[in-house]
N, C-alpha and C positions, 0 to 999 in steps of 0.2 A: 695453403698459402705458400708462396714462394719465399725465398730468402730476402731479408731486408738489405739496405745499402751497406751497413757495417759488415754483415756476413758475406756479402758479395765481394767487398774489397779484400777481406781476409782470404777468401777462396781464390781470388785472382792472384794475390801475393803467394799463396801456397802453390798454385799452378806455375807461377814464374819460378819459384824455388825448385820445383820438380824439373822444369826445363833447364835450369842452371845445373842441377845434378846430372842431367843427361848430357849437357854440354861438357861437363868435367870428364865424363866417361868417354866422350867421343874420340879423343886422341888414342885411347887404348884400342880402338877398333881398327886402326890402320897400321900399327906396327907392334912388334914384340916389346913388352915392357918388363922391367925388373920390379919385383915386389918383395918386400921384406916382412916376414912374419916374426912376431916376438912372443915368447912365453916366459913364465917365471922359472928360474932354475930350481933344481931339487935342493934338499936341505944342506947337502955338502957342496953347493955351488957347482954341480955337475950338470951338463946338458945332454939330452938324448942324441942319437945318431946324426941326423942332418944339421942340428943346431950347434952354434958356437957361442961361447960366452963372450959377450961384448958389454963391458961395464957391469951392470947388475942384472942384465936380462940375457936370455938365450935368443939369438936371432938366426933366421935362415933366409937367405936371399936366393930367389929363383926366378927364372924367366917364364913369363906367361904369354900364351898365344892369343891373338885377337879373338878367336872363337870363344875364349873363356869369358869375355866381357859382353858378348852379343845378347845373351838372354837378359842380363841385368839392365843393359841399355834399353832394350825393347820394352821391358817391364816398366821402367821409370818413364820412358817417353810416352807410351800408350796411356798409362794411368794419369800422367800429367796432362795429356790432351783431354782425357775424360774429365778431369777436374776442371779444366778451363771451359769445356763444353757445358757441363752442368752448371757452372757459375754463370755462364752467359745465358742459359735457359732458365735461371733462377729456380733450380730444383734442389731443395734442401736435402732430400733423401739421397739423391745421386751424389751430391758433393760429400755428404757424410760417409756414405759407403765407400766411395773411391778413396777418400782420405784415410779411413780406417784400414782399407786393404793395403794402401801404400805404406802406412805406418807399420803394419805387421810385416810386410815384405822386406822393408829396409832395415829392420832392427833398430839399433841405437840412432842411426841417422834419420830414421822415420819418426822419432818422437814428436817433432812439430806437427806432423800429419796426424798422428794419434790424438794429440791434444785438440787439433781442429775438428776431427770427427767426433770426439767425445763432447766438445763444446757445442757443436751443432745439434747433437742428439739431446743434450740437456736443455738447450733452448727450445727444441721442438716439443719436448715433454712439458715444459713450462707453458708454452703457447697453447698446447692442447688442454692442459688442466686449468690454467688461470686466465687464458686469453691474452697474455702479455709475456713475451720471451725474456724481457729484462729482469734482472734480479730485484730491482726496486718495485716494479709493477707487480710481479708475481708474489712477492712477500706482502705487499699491501692487500692484494686480493685474498691471499691465504689468511691474513689477519682478520679481514672483514668476514670471511666465511666462518672462522673460528668464533668470532664474537656473536654471530647470529645463532650458531649451534649452541653456544653457551647460554644465550638468552632463552632459546627454546627449551633446553634442559631445565633451566631454573623455573620456567613457567610450568613445566610438567611436574616438577617436584612440589611446587606450591599448590598445584591442583590436587595432587595426591594427599598432601597434608590436610587440606580442607575437606577432603572426602568427595570432591567432585569427580565426575567421570571425565576422562580425557576426550579430546575432540575426535580422536581416531578410534573407531570401534575395535574392541579386542577380539570379538567373536566373529568369525567369518562365515557367511552363509554358504551352504553347500549348493552346487549347481543342480538344476533339475535334470531328470533323466531325459535323454533324447530318444525318440522312437527309432531314428535311423542308426545311431551308433551304440545304443545300449542293448545288449542281448536280452531276450526274454528270460525271466526267472522261472524255474520249475518250482512247483509247490513241493515242500518237504513233507514226507509222511510223518503222521503224528505218533 
């Protein structure tokens, strides 16, 4: 089964978010940009070599070349296009795999994509097991299944107490030997 309307809308939103992230990186591809890295200072408020103490953090400002951003831009752009493509084709597996890949690749910024991929996987498992991807429908089906199992166990316990044999045979019949597949047995000496 393909994704339903809600999943499709969320996947389109995630694809649009990926394209927005790619657009944010786009200006870095055409000119050198200044980037500031920050770390915590040591116990004595001292910073290591390239860092300088600014307020309560150690900061280092350096120039980045456009080639530093190309790989990340291509990654976000291609995975975002893949997300939109699989949402358009209504492929749950494709959307969830691309979302999980993007979430893992982007780190903290990729948390929404990780949540989307995990949410789709959970809904797929519910759909496979209970026939309904929603929380309400799957819990209703699970409750009904548990009630039938409970009733069957109570019936079997009652039958054992009364001494009746259960409906399922406990002794299994052995299959008969086949001429084609069973090797001939040698007689053992007495």
